[in-house]
TORKOL-4160 file (C-alpha; in steps of 0.2 Angstrom, whole numbers, padded with zeros to 4 digits, m for minus):
360
<pt num="1" X="0423" Y="0316" Z="0198"/>
<pt num="2" X="0431" Y="0313" Z="0214"/>
<pt num="3" X="0431" Y="0296" Z="0224"/>
<pt num="4" X="0426" Y="0287" Z="0210"/>
<pt num="5" X="0428" Y="0271" Z="0220"/>
<pt num="6" X="0411" Y="0274" Z="0227"/>
<pt num="7" X="0404" Y="0271" Z="0208"/>
<pt num="8" X="0410" Y="0252" Z="0209"/>
<pt num="9" X="0400" Y="0248" Z="0226"/>
<pt num="10" X="0385" Y="0243" Z="0220"/>
<pt num="11" X="0394" Y="0233" Z="0207"/>
<pt num="12" X="0405" Y="0225" Z="0221"/>
<pt num="13" X="0389" Y="0223" Z="0233"/>
<pt num="14" X="0382" Y="0212" Z="0219"/>
<pt num="15" X="0397" Y="0198" Z="0222"/>
<pt num="16" X="0397" Y="0191" Z="0205"/>
<pt num="17" X="0408" Y="0177" Z="0199"/>
<pt num="18" X="0405" Y="0182" Z="0181"/>
<pt num="19" X="0401" Y="0199" Z="0172"/>
<pt num="20" X="0386" Y="0208" Z="0175"/>
<pt num="21" X="0372" Y="0202" Z="0163"/>
<pt num="22" X="0356" Y="0214" Z="0156"/>
<pt num="23" X="0347" Y="0205" Z="0144"/>
<pt num="24" X="0329" Y="0206" Z="0138"/>
<pt num="25" X="0319" Y="0212" Z="0122"/>
<pt num="26" X="0322" Y="0228" Z="0112"/>
<pt num="27" X="0304" Y="0233" Z="0116"/>
<pt num="28" X="0291" Y="0227" Z="0127"/>
<pt num="29" X="0277" Y="0220" Z="0115"/>
<pt num="30" X="0265" Y="0211" Z="0123"/>
<pt num="31" X="0263" Y="0205" Z="0142"/>
<pt num="32" X="0264" Y="0187" Z="0136"/>
<pt num="33" X="0280" Y="0190" Z="0126"/>
<pt num="34" X="0288" Y="0200" Z="0140"/>
<pt num="35" X="0286" Y="0187" Z="0152"/>
<pt num="36" X="0289" Y="0171" Z="0142"/>
<pt num="37" X="0306" Y="0179" Z="0137"/>
<pt num="38" X="0309" Y="0182" Z="0158"/>
<pt num="39" X="0304" Y="0166" Z="0162"/>
<pt num="40" X="0317" Y="0158" Z="0149"/>
<pt num="41" X="0330" Y="0170" Z="0159"/>
<pt num="42" X="0326" Y="0167" Z="0177"/>
<pt num="43" X="0338" Y="0152" Z="0181"/>
<pt num="44" X="0352" Y="0160" Z="0170"/>
<pt num="45" X="0366" Y="0171" Z="0173"/>
<pt num="46" X="0355" Y="0188" Z="0169"/>
<pt num="47" X="0356" Y="0200" Z="0183"/>
<pt num="48" X="0344" Y="0212" Z="0177"/>
<pt num="49" X="0329" Y="0209" Z="0163"/>
<pt num="50" X="0329" Y="0222" Z="0152"/>
<pt num="51" X="0316" Y="0229" Z="0141"/>
<pt num="52" X="0312" Y="0246" Z="0132"/>
<pt num="53" X="0296" Y="0253" Z="0135"/>
<pt num="54" X="0298" Y="0271" Z="0126"/>
<pt num="55" X="0306" Y="0267" Z="0111"/>
<pt num="56" X="0315" Y="0284" Z="0103"/>
<pt num="57" X="0314" Y="0280" Z="0084"/>
<pt num="58" X="0325" Y="0290" Z="0070"/>
<pt num="59" X="0310" Y="0291" Z="0060"/>
<pt num="60" X="0291" Y="0292" Z="0065"/>
<pt num="61" X="0279" Y="0279" Z="0060"/>
<pt num="62" X="0290" Y="0266" Z="0067"/>
<pt num="63" X="0283" Y="0257" Z="0085"/>
<pt num="64" X="0289" Y="0268" Z="0098"/>
<pt num="65" X="0285" Y="0259" Z="0113"/>
<pt num="66" X="0268" Y="0251" Z="0122"/>
<pt num="67" X="0271" Y="0265" Z="0136"/>
<pt num="68" X="0269" Y="0264" Z="0153"/>
<pt num="69" X="0258" Y="0249" Z="0152"/>
<pt num="70" X="0274" Y="0240" Z="0150"/>
<pt num="71" X="0280" Y="0244" Z="0168"/>
<pt num="72" X="0266" Y="0234" Z="0175"/>
<pt num="73" X="0273" Y="0219" Z="0165"/>
<pt num="74" X="0290" Y="0222" Z="0172"/>
<pt num="75" X="0282" Y="0222" Z="0189"/>
<pt num="76" X="0275" Y="0203" Z="0186"/>
<pt num="77" X="0291" Y="0200" Z="0179"/>
<pt num="78" X="0301" Y="0203" Z="0196"/>
<pt num="79" X="0286" Y="0196" Z="0205"/>
<pt num="80" X="0287" Y="0179" Z="0195"/>
<pt num="81" X="0304" Y="0177" Z="0192"/>
<pt num="82" X="0313" Y="0186" Z="0206"/>
<pt num="83" X="0324" Y="0196" Z="0193"/>
<pt num="84" X="0329" Y="0213" Z="0194"/>
<pt num="85" X="0322" Y="0225" Z="0181"/>
<pt num="86" X="0330" Y="0237" Z="0168"/>
<pt num="87" X="0323" Y="0249" Z="0156"/>
<pt num="88" X="0327" Y="0267" Z="0147"/>
<pt num="89" X="0321" Y="0284" Z="0153"/>
<pt num="90" X="0322" Y="0299" Z="0142"/>
<pt num="91" X="0314" Y="0314" Z="0151"/>
<pt num="92" X="0308" Y="0316" Z="0170"/>
<pt num="93" X="0290" Y="0310" Z="0167"/>
<pt num="94" X="0298" Y="0292" Z="0162"/>
<pt num="95" X="0308" Y="0295" Z="0178"/>
<pt num="96" X="0293" Y="0296" Z="0190"/>
<pt num="97" X="0284" Y="0282" Z="0182"/>
<pt num="98" X="0299" Y="0270" Z="0183"/>
<pt num="99" X="0303" Y="0275" Z="0201"/>
<pt num="100" X="0282" Y="0273" Z="0205"/>
<pt num="101" X="0285" Y="0255" Z="0197"/>
<pt num="102" X="0301" Y="0252" Z="0207"/>
<pt num="103" X="0311" Y="0249" Z="0193"/>
<pt num="104" X="0329" Y="0245" Z="0198"/>
<pt num="105" X="0342" Y="0249" Z="0185"/>
<pt num="106" X="0338" Y="0264" Z="0173"/>
<pt num="107" X="0347" Y="0270" Z="0158"/>
<pt num="108" X="0348" Y="0284" Z="0148"/>
<pt num="109" X="0350" Y="0280" Z="0129"/>
<pt num="110" X="0363" Y="0288" Z="0116"/>
<pt num="111" X="0350" Y="0302" Z="0109"/>
<pt num="112" X="0347" Y="0309" Z="0127"/>
<pt num="113" X="0366" Y="0309" Z="0132"/>
<pt num="114" X="0368" Y="0321" Z="0118"/>
<pt num="115" X="0358" Y="0335" Z="0126"/>
<pt num="116" X="0364" Y="0341" Z="0141"/>
<pt num="117" X="0347" Y="0348" Z="0145"/>
<pt num="118" X="0339" Y="0331" Z="0142"/>
<pt num="119" X="0352" Y="0323" Z="0155"/>
<pt num="120" X="0350" Y="0338" Z="0168"/>
<pt num="121" X="0331" Y="0335" Z="0168"/>
<pt num="122" X="0333" Y="0317" Z="0172"/>
<pt num="123" X="0347" Y="0321" Z="0185"/>
<pt num="124" X="0334" Y="0333" Z="0194"/>
<pt num="125" X="0322" Y="0320" Z="0193"/>
<pt num="126" X="0333" Y="0307" Z="0201"/>
<pt num="127" X="0341" Y="0317" Z="0214"/>
<pt num="128" X="0347" Y="0306" Z="0227"/>
<pt num="129" X="0340" Y="0290" Z="0222"/>
<pt num="130" X="0349" Y="0274" Z="0225"/>
<pt num="131" X="0344" Y="0266" Z="0208"/>
<pt num="132" X="0357" Y="0260" Z="0198"/>
<pt num="133" X="0359" Y="0273" Z="0182"/>
<pt num="134" X="0369" Y="0269" Z="0167"/>
<pt num="135" X="0373" Y="0281" Z="0152"/>
<pt num="136" X="0374" Y="0276" Z="0137"/>
<pt num="137" X="0388" Y="0284" Z="0126"/>
<pt num="138" X="0382" Y="0299" Z="0114"/>
<pt num="139" X="0379" Y="0294" Z="0098"/>
<pt num="140" X="0391" Y="0305" Z="0090"/>
<pt num="141" X="0410" Y="0299" Z="0097"/>
<pt num="142" X="0414" Y="0312" Z="0109"/>
<pt num="143" X="0420" Y="0308" Z="0126"/>
<pt num="144" X="0418" Y="0324" Z="0135"/>
<pt num="145" X="0399" Y="0324" Z="0130"/>
<pt num="146" X="0398" Y="0306" Z="0139"/>
<pt num="147" X="0407" Y="0310" Z="0154"/>
<pt num="148" X="0397" Y="0327" Z="0157"/>
<pt num="149" X="0382" Y="0316" Z="0158"/>
<pt num="150" X="0390" Y="0305" Z="0172"/>
<pt num="151" X="0395" Y="0321" Z="0182"/>
<pt num="152" X="0379" Y="0329" Z="0180"/>
<pt num="153" X="0372" Y="0312" Z="0187"/>
<pt num="154" X="0386" Y="0313" Z="0201"/>
<pt num="155" X="0383" Y="0331" Z="0206"/>
<pt num="156" X="0363" Y="0326" Z="0209"/>
<pt num="157" X="0369" Y="0314" Z="0222"/>
<pt num="158" X="0368" Y="0298" Z="0212"/>
<pt num="159" X="0382" Y="0287" Z="0217"/>
<pt num="160" X="0377" Y="0272" Z="0210"/>
<pt num="161" X="0383" Y="0275" Z="0191"/>
<pt num="162" X="0389" Y="0268" Z="0177"/>
<pt num="163" X="0392" Y="0269" Z="0157"/>
<pt num="164" X="0384" Y="0258" Z="0143"/>
<pt num="165" X="0395" Y="0257" Z="0127"/>
<pt num="166" X="0386" Y="0255" Z="0113"/>
<pt num="167" X="0396" Y="0261" Z="0098"/>
<pt num="168" X="0395" Y="0278" Z="0087"/>
<pt num="169" X="0385" Y="0282" Z="0073"/>
<pt num="170" X="0397" Y="0286" Z="0057"/>
<pt num="171" X="0393" Y="0293" Z="0039"/>
<pt num="172" X="0405" Y="0279" Z="0035"/>
<pt num="173" X="0399" Y="0261" Z="0031"/>
<pt num="174" X="0408" Y="0249" Z="0041"/>
<pt num="175" X="0404" Y="0230" Z="0047"/>
<pt num="176" X="0396" Y="0237" Z="0064"/>
<pt num="177" X="0379" Y="0247" Z="0065"/>
<pt num="178" X="0385" Y="0257" Z="0076"/>
<pt num="179" X="0406" Y="0259" Z="0075"/>
<pt num="180" X="0415" Y="0253" Z="0092"/>
<pt num="181" X="0428" Y="0266" Z="0093"/>
<pt num="182" X="0436" Y="0255" Z="0107"/>
<pt num="183" X="0451" Y="0268" Z="0110"/>
<pt num="184" X="0435" Y="0281" Z="0118"/>
<pt num="185" X="0430" Y="0267" Z="0130"/>
<pt num="186" X="0447" Y="0263" Z="0135"/>
<pt num="187" X="0452" Y="0281" Z="0137"/>
<pt num="188" X="0436" Y="0284" Z="0150"/>
<pt num="189" X="0442" Y="0268" Z="0157"/>
<pt num="190" X="0461" Y="0274" Z="0160"/>
<pt num="191" X="0453" Y="0290" Z="0167"/>
<pt num="192" X="0439" Y="0282" Z="0178"/>
<pt num="193" X="0445" Y="0266" Z="0181"/>
<pt num="194" X="0432" Y="0263" Z="0197"/>
<pt num="195" X="0417" Y="0269" Z="0184"/>
<pt num="196" X="0408" Y="0251" Z="0179"/>
<pt num="197" X="0407" Y="0250" Z="0161"/>
<pt num="198" X="0395" Y="0238" Z="0151"/>
<pt num="199" X="0395" Y="0234" Z="0134"/>
<pt num="200" X="0381" Y="0234" Z="0122"/>
<pt num="201" X="0386" Y="0222" Z="0107"/>
<pt num="202" X="0369" Y="0222" Z="0102"/>
<pt num="203" X="0368" Y="0240" Z="0097"/>
<pt num="204" X="0387" Y="0238" Z="0091"/>
<pt num="205" X="0385" Y="0226" Z="0079"/>
<pt num="206" X="0367" Y="0226" Z="0072"/>
<pt num="207" X="0368" Y="0209" Z="0069"/>
<pt num="208" X="0365" Y="0192" Z="0080"/>
<pt num="209" X="0380" Y="0182" Z="0072"/>
<pt num="210" X="0394" Y="0196" Z="0078"/>
<pt num="211" X="0386" Y="0199" Z="0096"/>
<pt num="212" X="0398" Y="0185" Z="0104"/>
<pt num="213" X="0414" Y="0192" Z="0097"/>
<pt num="214" X="0411" Y="0209" Z="0102"/>
<pt num="215" X="0405" Y="0203" Z="0118"/>
<pt num="216" X="0422" Y="0192" Z="0119"/>
<pt num="217" X="0433" Y="0208" Z="0114"/>
<pt num="218" X="0423" Y="0219" Z="0128"/>
<pt num="219" X="0427" Y="0205" Z="0142"/>
<pt num="220" X="0446" Y="0206" Z="0135"/>
<pt num="221" X="0445" Y="0225" Z="0138"/>
<pt num="222" X="0440" Y="0221" Z="0155"/>
<pt num="223" X="0421" Y="0228" Z="0153"/>
<pt num="224" X="0412" Y="0225" Z="0168"/>
<pt num="225" X="0396" Y="0217" Z="0160"/>
<pt num="226" X="0385" Y="0216" Z="0145"/>
<pt num="227" X="0369" Y="0221" Z="0139"/>
<pt num="228" X="0362" Y="0209" Z="0125"/>
<pt num="229" X="0345" Y="0211" Z="0116"/>
<pt num="230" X="0334" Y="0193" Z="0119"/>
<pt num="231" X="0319" Y="0189" Z="0112"/>
<pt num="232" X="0309" Y="0173" Z="0110"/>
<pt num="233" X="0305" Y="0175" Z="0090"/>
<pt num="234" X="0318" Y="0187" Z="0085"/>
<pt num="235" X="0314" Y="0189" Z="0066"/>
<pt num="236" X="0298" Y="0192" Z="0071"/>
<pt num="237" X="0302" Y="0206" Z="0084"/>
<pt num="238" X="0293" Y="0223" Z="0083"/>
<pt num="239" X="0312" Y="0233" Z="0084"/>
<pt num="240" X="0328" Y="0229" Z="0080"/>
<pt num="241" X="0324" Y="0210" Z="0073"/>
<pt num="242" X="0343" Y="0207" Z="0066"/>
<pt num="243" X="0352" Y="0211" Z="0082"/>
<pt num="244" X="0342" Y="0201" Z="0096"/>
<pt num="245" X="0346" Y="0182" Z="0100"/>
<pt num="246" X="0336" Y="0168" Z="0108"/>
<pt num="247" X="0335" Y="0165" Z="0127"/>
<pt num="248" X="0344" Y="0149" Z="0122"/>
<pt num="249" X="0356" Y="0158" Z="0112"/>
<pt num="250" X="0361" Y="0170" Z="0125"/>
<pt num="251" X="0362" Y="0156" Z="0140"/>
<pt num="252" X="0375" Y="0145" Z="0128"/>
<pt num="253" X="0385" Y="0162" Z="0123"/>
<pt num="254" X="0387" Y="0166" Z="0142"/>
<pt num="255" X="0394" Y="0147" Z="0145"/>
<pt num="256" X="0406" Y="0150" Z="0129"/>
<pt num="257" X="0413" Y="0167" Z="0134"/>
<pt num="258" X="0431" Y="0168" Z="0141"/>
<pt num="259" X="0431" Y="0177" Z="0158"/>
<pt num="260" X="0448" Y="0184" Z="0162"/>
<pt num="261" X="0446" Y="0187" Z="0180"/>
<pt num="262" X="0459" Y="0176" Z="0191"/>
<pt num="263" X="0466" Y="0183" Z="0207"/>
<pt num="264" X="0483" Y="0175" Z="0209"/>
<pt num="265" X="0498" Y="0186" Z="0204"/>
<pt num="266" X="0502" Y="0176" Z="0189"/>
<pt num="267" X="0485" Y="0177" Z="0183"/>
<pt num="268" X="0484" Y="0194" Z="0186"/>
<pt num="269" X="0499" Y="0196" Z="0175"/>
<pt num="270" X="0492" Y="0187" Z="0162"/>
<pt num="271" X="0474" Y="0196" Z="0164"/>
<pt num="272" X="0483" Y="0213" Z="0162"/>
<pt num="273" X="0494" Y="0207" Z="0148"/>
<pt num="274" X="0477" Y="0200" Z="0138"/>
<pt num="275" X="0470" Y="0217" Z="0141"/>
<pt num="276" X="0484" Y="0227" Z="0135"/>
<pt num="277" X="0484" Y="0214" Z="0118"/>
<pt num="278" X="0469" Y="0216" Z="0115"/>
<pt num="279" X="0470" Y="0235" Z="0116"/>
<pt num="280" X="0483" Y="0234" Z="0105"/>
<pt num="281" X="0473" Y="0224" Z="0094"/>
<pt num="282" X="0460" Y="0236" Z="0093"/>
<pt num="283" X="0473" Y="0249" Z="0087"/>
<pt num="284" X="0481" Y="0239" Z="0074"/>
<pt num="285" X="0464" Y="0237" Z="0066"/>
<pt num="286" X="0461" Y="0256" Z="0065"/>
<pt num="287" X="0478" Y="0257" Z="0060"/>
<pt num="288" X="0473" Y="0245" Z="0044"/>
<pt num="289" X="0457" Y="0255" Z="0041"/>
<pt num="290" X="0466" Y="0270" Z="0041"/>
<pt num="291" X="0479" Y="0265" Z="0029"/>
<pt num="292" X="0466" Y="0258" Z="0017"/>
<pt num="293" X="0457" Y="0273" Z="0017"/>
<pt num="294" X="0475" Y="0285" Z="0013"/>
<pt num="295" X="0477" Y="0273" Z="m0003"/>
<pt num="296" X="0460" Y="0277" Z="m0010"/>
<pt num="297" X="0464" Y="0293" Z="m0008"/>
<pt num="298" X="0481" Y="0289" Z="m0017"/>
<pt num="299" X="0471" Y="0281" Z="m0031"/>
<pt num="300" X="0460" Y="0297" Z="m0034"/>
<pt num="301" X="0475" Y="0307" Z="m0035"/>
<pt num="302" X="0483" Y="0295" Z="m0047"/>
<pt num="303" X="0466" Y="0294" Z="m0058"/>
<pt num="304" X="0467" Y="0315" Z="m0057"/>
<pt num="305" X="0486" Y="0316" Z="m0061"/>
<pt num="306" X="0484" Y="0303" Z="m0078"/>
<pt num="307" X="0469" Y="0315" Z="m0083"/>
<pt num="308" X="0482" Y="0328" Z="m0083"/>
<pt num="309" X="0495" Y="0321" Z="m0087"/>
<pt num="310" X="0506" Y="0324" Z="m0071"/>
<pt num="311" X="0521" Y="0314" Z="m0064"/>
<pt num="312" X="0517" Y="0303" Z="m0051"/>
<pt num="313" X="0531" Y="0308" Z="m0040"/>
<pt num="314" X="0531" Y="0326" Z="m0032"/>
<pt num="315" X="0548" Y="0325" Z="m0023"/>
<pt num="316" X="0545" Y="0343" Z="m0014"/>
<pt num="317" X="0527" Y="0338" Z="m0007"/>
<pt num="318" X="0536" Y="0321" Z="0000"/>
<pt num="319" X="0549" Y="0331" Z="0008"/>
<pt num="320" X="0537" Y="0343" Z="0015"/>
<pt num="321" X="0526" Y="0328" Z="0022"/>
<pt num="322" X="0542" Y="0317" Z="0029"/>
<pt num="323" X="0548" Y="0333" Z="0038"/>
<pt num="324" X="0531" Y="0337" Z="0047"/>
<pt num="325" X="0529" Y="0318" Z="0051"/>
<pt num="326" X="0547" Y="0317" Z="0059"/>
<pt num="327" X="0543" Y="0333" Z="0070"/>
<pt num="328" X="0526" Y="0325" Z="0075"/>
<pt num="329" X="0534" Y="0308" Z="0079"/>
<pt num="330" X="0546" Y="0317" Z="0091"/>
<pt num="331" X="0532" Y="0326" Z="0100"/>
<pt num="332" X="0525" Y="0308" Z="0100"/>
<pt num="333" X="0542" Y="0299" Z="0107"/>
<pt num="334" X="0544" Y="0291" Z="0090"/>
<pt num="335" X="0562" Y="0290" Z="0084"/>
<pt num="336" X="0566" Y="0298" Z="0067"/>
<pt num="337" X="0573" Y="0282" Z="0060"/>
<pt num="338" X="0555" Y="0275" Z="0064"/>
<pt num="339" X="0545" Y="0287" Z="0057"/>
<pt num="340" X="0556" Y="0287" Z="0041"/>
<pt num="341" X="0555" Y="0269" Z="0038"/>
<pt num="342" X="0535" Y="0269" Z="0041"/>
<pt num="343" X="0533" Y="0283" Z="0029"/>
<pt num="344" X="0545" Y="0278" Z="0017"/>
<pt num="345" X="0534" Y="0262" Z="0016"/>
<pt num="346" X="0516" Y="0271" Z="0014"/>
<pt num="347" X="0524" Y="0284" Z="0001"/>
<pt num="348" X="0531" Y="0269" Z="m0009"/>
<pt num="349" X="0513" Y="0260" Z="m0007"/>
<pt num="350" X="0505" Y="0276" Z="m0013"/>
<pt num="351" X="0517" Y="0278" Z="m0028"/>
<pt num="352" X="0513" Y="0259" Z="m0031"/>
<pt num="353" X="0496" Y="0262" Z="m0033"/>
<pt num="354" X="0497" Y="0277" Z="m0043"/>
<pt num="355" X="0509" Y="0271" Z="m0056"/>
<pt num="356" X="0496" Y="0256" Z="m0058"/>
<pt num="357" X="0482" Y="0269" Z="m0062"/>
<pt num="358" X="0494" Y="0278" Z="m0075"/>
<pt num="359" X="0497" Y="0262" Z="m0084"/>
<pt num="360" X="0482" Y="0255" Z="m0082"/>
């Protein structure tokens, strides 16, 4: 993509003194529910009222949205509160209906982003529109696929673009519903700094008590905004009940979040430093997680050696590993001394784990 500064125009034109906020229920359930939530949010810092009209569900039989009827409810939200509206679209028919009902912001969901065919269909239907169009990351951690979706829309002469980071599916159990894989969003941000980047902590966490923490991390990483699912009765929501917060909770959260957007020279330095340190914190957490996984494998090896009565220390294997890591370290501008210290410590911890199993 060239001239990516065009992609910030719509965000800059909003003249916000706070991050962009998109909030509202996961699903539009009834007209009363939608309007009640909207009225409780209308005097807050929420910029766009969101509601899922068509809900792609993993398995059939779950609530799949009220359909086009909900678009009329969003029109009432705009008429009664003055709030701009937002919803997800998954095909050309959705786009046509959303445009007919003057929805201000459309987003493409994670399940749609995985298919270039679907994204192209939506891009063709939106060609030349001045509506804001955001693309959620694909379900799987694939930066090229994510950017490919943006490029298809940009090629359709859609300039009011942005992305939503909602985390990635993983077969491993983590504390998140969708693992944030912050490094992917950071890489996107580094490559396209003018592309508005919104965080969806509701889908990342899957738990309302973690939303503040993830929102703060996103803001510390200089994300441009947040999309947070909000419901007047979260526990009884028809979809994704566990990850929705009440309007009062959201409003308090917006007050408590620390925004690092000062403009003087020293403040810019602190802001940059905080961003870089947050990036390091993210990577450090990943390092600990990876080391933990490595030691679990070492435990399995220890059990196998014990079963076969094989010695813990395998010098030839260790020397081969060390040689390879020194070479890879050089390619990544890491000194041999550093690699030796790190991998000797890792090796010793692996031996300790295996000896404990052998002697257990």
